[in-house]
Every structure is written in structure tokens, then in C-alpha cells.
N, C-alpha and C positions, 0 to 999 in steps of 0.2 A: 754153657750150653755151647758144645763142639760143634762146630761146624758140620754145612750140611753142603755135600758136594753135588756142584750145579747141572752137573753130566758126568756119567759113567759110561765105562769101555772097557775094549780091547784095542790094545796098537799091533800086528802084525807083521814080523820082522823076520823072513825067511822063516826058520823052522822055530821060533821062538817068537810065542805070544803075551806080551806084557799086558797087565791088565793096568788102566790110565783111570782116575780120578780129577777133574778139575772144584778149583775151589774160588770162592769169591778173595780177592787178596784184603780185601779188608773188611769191619762188622761196624754193624747199625754205632756202639756208641766211638766209634772211630775217628765216622766220616765226620768234616770240617763244612759250618756252611758261611759262605765268602759273601761280606754286605759288596754292594755297589757305592764307591767312592769318587766325587766329583775331584778331576784328575792335577787340575790346578791348587783344591783348598783345601783336599784330605778331607771332605766330609762327608757324611753317607748323605745318600739319594733315595728322598721319601716319592710314594706312588702316594699322590691324592688322586678320589676321586668323586671327578668332576663332572657337574652336568654340559652333554653337548649344546644345547644351545645354549643355554642363561650365563657357563662360564661360569658357575659359583659349584663350592666343592659339598656333594652331597655325604649325609650323615650312613653309616653303615645301616639302623635301623628304617633308613626309607630307602633303597635298593630293597626291588624287589625281583625275581627274575621272570622273562618272557619270551616271544617270539614270535616271527614276522609273520601274519596270515596276509597282507598284500602289497605293496610294493611303498604304501602310506601307512598304512595299519599294523598296529603291535598290538597283540595281545599281550598280556600282565595274569601274572600267578598271583595267585592269591593263598595266604596259606588258610587254611583251616582249622579251628580248635575245637576239639571233639570235648 
């Protein structure tokens, strides 16, 4: 697929007007993702989801979203099965 311009316009230069288009420098397949590494050992860094009070790691299926109602209360959203 041909790249699409992010912006198209005209650049006036004295008596001459030049058409201009800006294109992204890379495409999705060319992008690379970087890992975070420990500088001393060279090992990758993992992010563990940990319970703030208990200090224990929590499984992904046990995590739900919620919002703060008051300073002391948090309302958890539970998924509805249809």
C-alpha cells in the first residue's frame, strides 16, 4: 500500500508556488520495539502486577477495572454476561 501524506499544501516562494506533501519516515512493518534491560546484567525487565496492600502478585484473570467513589471507597466494575 502506498504511503499517505500526513499533510498536503502549498509553499509560496515569491512569484512561484510549490506543492508540498509530508510523509511519515517509517511504515508499520519497519517499526521496531525496544525492550528495557538491566544495565548491569543485560537481562530483560519484567513488570509484575502486584497487590498494593498484600504485596503478592495477581493473575491477569483476577484483575478488574474500577473507579474511586470517595477517598476511602473504590467501585469495581464487573463484566456482564449476555
